[in-house]
N, C-alpha and C positions, 0 to 999 in steps of 0.2 A: 353590431361586435354582437355575439351572445359572450353570457356568461355564466359562468356556475354560480346558483346560486349557496350565500353560506349553509353549512355545514350544521348540521343537526348533533349530529356527535359528532366525537373526534376519529372512531374509525371511518366515519366519510369522508374524508378531510380529502383530495385531493393535493397533489402536489406535483408541481414541476419545476424538474432540475434541469440549468443550463450547464453543457462542457462543450468547452474547444479543447480538444489535442494539439497544444501545444507541442509536445516533443513524449520519447517515449511513449509508455504507459501507465504512469504514474494519474494524469489527472485519469482519464475515464476509468481508470482503474479504480479510486475511491469510488466515485460516484457511482459505478455501475456496483459496487459494493455497498453501499448506503442507500441507493434503488431499490435494489434486492430489498434489505431488511428492512425498510419501511413500507415493505410491501406484504410480508411472509411474517414478522411476526408486529406489527404495527396496524397493520390494515388497510393503511393508507392505497389511495389511485396514483401510481405511482406512473406521472412521463417523462422520461430523459429526451432532452436535444443535445445530438451530436454531430458536429458538424463532419466527422473524418471515420466513415464506417466499415473503412477499411481494417482503421488501426483497432476496430473494435469489435470485428470478427475473429480476430486476433484470441482475446478474452475469452469471448463468447460466441462460438462456430455455428448457434443457432441465425448467428443476427447475418442475413443479405446484405450487401452492400449496395445492391443494385435497389433496395427497396426503400421508396421515401417512410411511410411507414410498415412497422412491423409490432408484433410483442412477442414479446421471452418473457418465461416465468413469469407472468403474469404485468410485466412492465411494458408498455405502450413506447417504445421505441422512435422519432419521429428523426430524420436525415435532415441537419441545422444547416438552411444557404444562407450562412451571415452574409449582407444584415438583414437583405430584406426580408426575410423568411418569418414568421413567428408574428402577431401580434391582430390581427386583421381578418381574419375566418377561425381563431381559435377560440376556445373557450379557456378564461381566466381563471388561474386554482389557484383553492385557498391561503396552500403556500409557494411560496417562488422562491427555489435555491440559484441561487448565478455562484458558479462554482470557480473560486480560485482567480473573482475580475475578470471573469470573460465578455462581462458589458451584456448585458441583454440587450438587445433589440428596442430603437428607441419607439416601434408602432407598440412593442410587446408591453413596453414602461407605461406608455398616455392610456394605454388598454386597463392596466393597471389601475389608475388615477381614476377612471371611472367606473371603475368596478363599485354595486353598491354597498356592497361591506367591500372595504379594503382588504385587500389579501396580506399575511406576513411571507413579507422579506429577506430575505435572507443572506447576508455572503459569506459565505465559505471559505475562509482562508483556507490554507499550505500550513502542515502542523511545522508546529515549534515547541521546544521543550523551555525555552529560554522565559525569565522573570515574568518579564515585559507582558508577556502574552494575559496572564490573569486578568490585568488593569484596564483590559481594552475585550476581549472576551465579551460579548452579548451588548456592548456597549452600543447604541442607536444612535445612526447618524443619520437628516429629514434628508430630501429630497429639495433642491432648492428651488424647482418651478414647481412638481407638485403635490398636492395633500398625501404622500408614501411616505415611512421610515423605516431604514433598512435598520436592521444590526447585524456586526460584526462577530461570525460565531468561531473563535479560532480552536482548531485542534491540538492538546496539549498530551505532555508527560507529568504535568501537575496539578496538585488540585486547583479548583477555580476556574479551570480551561474547561472547554468539550471533553474530553482525552480522544482515545482513539476506536475506531471501527472492532466491534468485535461480536461476533453472532451468538446466539444463548446458547447453541448446541456446538459451540466446538469443543469444549475442555471435551463434552462428554466423547464427542466422535475420538478424537486426541488417545482419549481414553483407550477403545475397541480397536482404535485403529493396526493390522495386520500387516505388521511390517514383512513376515516372511511372503506373505502373497503379492505383497504391491513389489515387492524385488522380483520376482519372479516376471512377474505381469511386463513391468516397466523398463529394467534393468535386464531380462531375462537370462537371468543369474539366480543363484545361491544368496540366498540375505549372507555378508559376508561372516566371520566370525569375531570376536569379542576383541583378539588380535589386528586387528584391521582398525583403522580409520575413517572412518568415512564423511567425506569433507562433498557438501552442494555449493555450485560456485554460479552466481547467478551476478555480472555484474560489465559495466560498462569500459570500455577500452582502459587497460591499466597496464603501464608500465615495471609494475610489480609481480606482475606476475608471475615474468619467468626466471628471477630469483626463488619464489615460492613455490614452482612447479621445480626447479629443481633441486631446491630443500627436498622435499618429497621424495622425490628419484632416490636421492642421496641418503635420507638420514636413516636410524636404525631400525623404525616400524614401518609395516605398511599401512598405505594410503590408499582408498578406493573415494578416484574421485566420481562425481555428478553432475556434468558443465550442461547446465540449461543453456540450448543453440541458443547466440545471441551478437553481442555485439563482444565480445570474450573469447569469442569460437576458434578466429582468424587465430590470434596466439597461443591457442591451444594447439590450431594445428602446425604451426609453423612450429613450438618446443618439439613433438615429437618427429615431427618430419615427414606431416605427407600433406596432400593438395587439401585438403578438406577437413574440419569434424564435424560432420550434421549428426544427425537426428538419426540414432544406430550403433553410430562408428567404437566403436572401443579400439586402447591401444596402451602399450606398456612400455615404459623405459624403469628397469633397479627395483626398485620399490613399490615403484606411483604405477597404479591401474587408474585408465578414464575412460567412461560411459560415454558419450552424447547422448542427450536427452530431449526431442523434442518440444516445442513450447505448450501449454494443456491453459485449460479452460480454469478460471481461479480456482474456483472450488476442489481441485486438484494440487493445486501448489501447495497447500498445504503439507499435505502427504509425504511431496520431497520433503519439508520441513524438517517431518518427524521421521523421517528416513534416515537422517543424517544426524552424524552426532554433533556437527559445528557448520551452522553458515553461515553465509559468503552474499548478503544478499545489497540491492543497488535503492533506489531511489523511494522514495514514499508508503509504497503499497508494499512490496515486499520487506520492509523496515519492518514495519507496523507487523507482518504475520510471522516474520521471526523472531519479533517478543514472547508474540502468542504461544510461539512452538514450546518455550520455557527450556533451550539448549542457549549453549554460546550459540554467540554469533560474533560476525563481521560487517560494518557497515561501509559501502562505497556509495557517500551525499554526492548527490547530482553535486561535480564543480560549477562552482561559479568565476564570472572577474575578480580579481584584485583579492581573491583566497579570502572571499565574504562565504563562503560557504565552513570556512574550519569555524568559526567561535560557532556555530549552528551544534556541529562535531562533538566537540567540548561542552558544548551545553548537554548533548544527549550521555556521553560519557558520563558526565557529575552523577545523573538521576544513576544510572545501569548498573555505575562499580561503586555507588557505594555502599559501603560495609565491606568491601573488599579488605584484604592487608594489605598494607602498603604495597609490598613485591606485588601480589597478582594487580592490585588496581596499579602499578605503572606498568607493567607487560603490556595489559591490557591496551592502555593509553598507550603508547608505542606502536608499538603492533596495528592498531588502527590509523593514526597518524602515519604511519609506514603505508599502512596498504591506500590510503589518501592521499599520496606524492611527497609524503615530509620524513624521508630514508628507506631505509630497505630491511622491509620485514623479519626479524629473528623466528624463524616457525618453534626452535625446540625453546627457546626461551618464553614465550607465550605460552604454549601449550605445558609448558612444564605445572602450568596453575589450573588444571584443566577441572579436576574434582572441582574447586572453589569456587572456579567460572560457574561448574553445571549447576551448583546450589545456590547462588545469588540470579542465575536467570530464572529458576524456578522462585524465588523467595518475586522478583523480579513484577512478574507474570500475575503475582498474586497483588501487589503492592499497585501496577498499575490497574488494574482489573477494577480496584476501589474506588478507583473515583469515576468509575461508570461507563459506557461506553456511548459512541462520538453519537448514535443513531438513539438511543435510549433518552441522551442529552439532550440531543437537538429536541424531540418529540416534548422532552417538558419543558423547553426554553417556549415550544410553542403553545402551547396550552397556555402557560406565565399571559405572555402578549395576549392571546383572545381573551384571560379573560379579566386584563386588566383595562381592556376595550382599545 
């Protein structure tokens, strides 16, 4: 077993991230953003182990699903053949991140225990806005067999948590974003006028979409819909009476015009959010990006059995709607609930509060940024653990 010697400076630290792709793009989406940021902004040597390179390729076209080992944007990528791969012939990093309880192989854990300077072992949890997260954030957990200690690192929306991912130059990039050029390149049309409401739609399958599309079609004001090709595309196609709604397709009905956009690599997804007036997003990664876009948005949370996801939805609403007038807060809450299966969405009642929601979205982005970004907070936690010995 070869091991990495203890680093002499923080910038030289090596980090291994383990990620199992459970469903959709959420797990790998968060891990890939974190890996890139740790490399680009903190100078760490990062290696990411991923068990599904085909899904990874959709987020990063540079990834070749046929290769066992490769590199992209300075990050080493290993195809993780669970459970035996990792540990017997690999160097063990200074920092080991177990993303979303993916269970690092025993061989790797045993190698961690044999390392002269034990690595900082972190269990990166799922994002939650619930209050209890702050109490458990960075809490240690000794291994029952080995002289190793794992700490739980919780992304969150409030103080005392790890925050969420945000790159240092994100706000500057949003400020200089050329919307007119983006519309010509990505949609193939000129940027719609101010009389149109531009909506981006990225969602799981959702029975509420038919009602919403009909409201946009029959509404008093024009709506331009940008549909990210994916699980919602079939419902959009049925609504317009076409066999499919794949990238490049367009359709019109009443006051609604829709354009289908292809899947894009992560850095370009933000541009879609910046180009719209309101964003419908899903899961964890796009939920976070929508907040940094500083635009009104609607979250389709990943559904769980027994409606276990709904309390998480309400906690997020508590953070995001804080400071809104009672009418705006009630309208936003009703609409989010309807989009997540509790009722029928009322677009007119919701969008009547557009200006207030726009102001709150910008304010909330500043509040969220004040607790620090996930990568920066994680690096600070690693430094603290190393300094503590």
